[in-house]
C-alpha positions, 0 to 999 in steps of 0.5 A, a space after each residue: 527548477 526542472 533539473 531538479 525536478 527529475 532527479 528529485 522525481 527518479 530517487 523517489 521512484 528508485 527508493 519506490 523501487 528498491 524497498 525492501 519493505 513492500 510499498 502500496 499507493 492506494 486511491 482514499 475514496 475508493 481504496 483500489 492501488 495505483 501503486 505497487 513495489 516489486 517488495 508487495 506484490 512479491 509477498 502477494 505472490 503477484 504481477 504488478 498488474 495483476 496487484 493493480 487490478 484488486 483493492 484493500 479489501 481484496 488483499 486484507 481477509 473479513 477479520 482484518 478487514 474492518 481495522 484497515 477500512 477504520 485507518 482509511 476513515 480516519 486518513 478521509 478526516 485529516 487525522 494520522 493514524 497509526 503502526 497496526 499490524 495486521 493479516 493480509 491474503 496472499 492468493 499462494 499460502 495461507 494469510 500472512 501477518 505484517 505491519 501496515 500503516 497509513 499515511 496521507 498524499 505529501 501533497 
C-alpha cells in the first residue's frame, strides 16, 4: 500500500509540474499561496519562491478582487464554485485576462 501511495503522489507531482495551465494552491482562510506550478510562475513573471510570498489579493487587480474573494467565501461555506474569467496582475506586463476555477481540496 505504501508503494501505491508513493506512486500516486509522484504522479500528482508530475501532473502539477508539467501542466500547461497555471495552478495555484492557496490556504482557504489566509488566501496565501502554498504551491505554484511552473506555468503560473511564467504567467505571473515570478519565480516560485516569489509567488509563494504572495496571496490572492496580490495577484488580482482591485477591479476583480471582490469577485475572487467571493469565490473563496463560497468555498468556505462548502458551496461549489464555478469557473470564471478574471484579470490577473503580472509584475512585468499589464493585467491579463484568464479563466480560473476554484475547488476545495479532495481530502
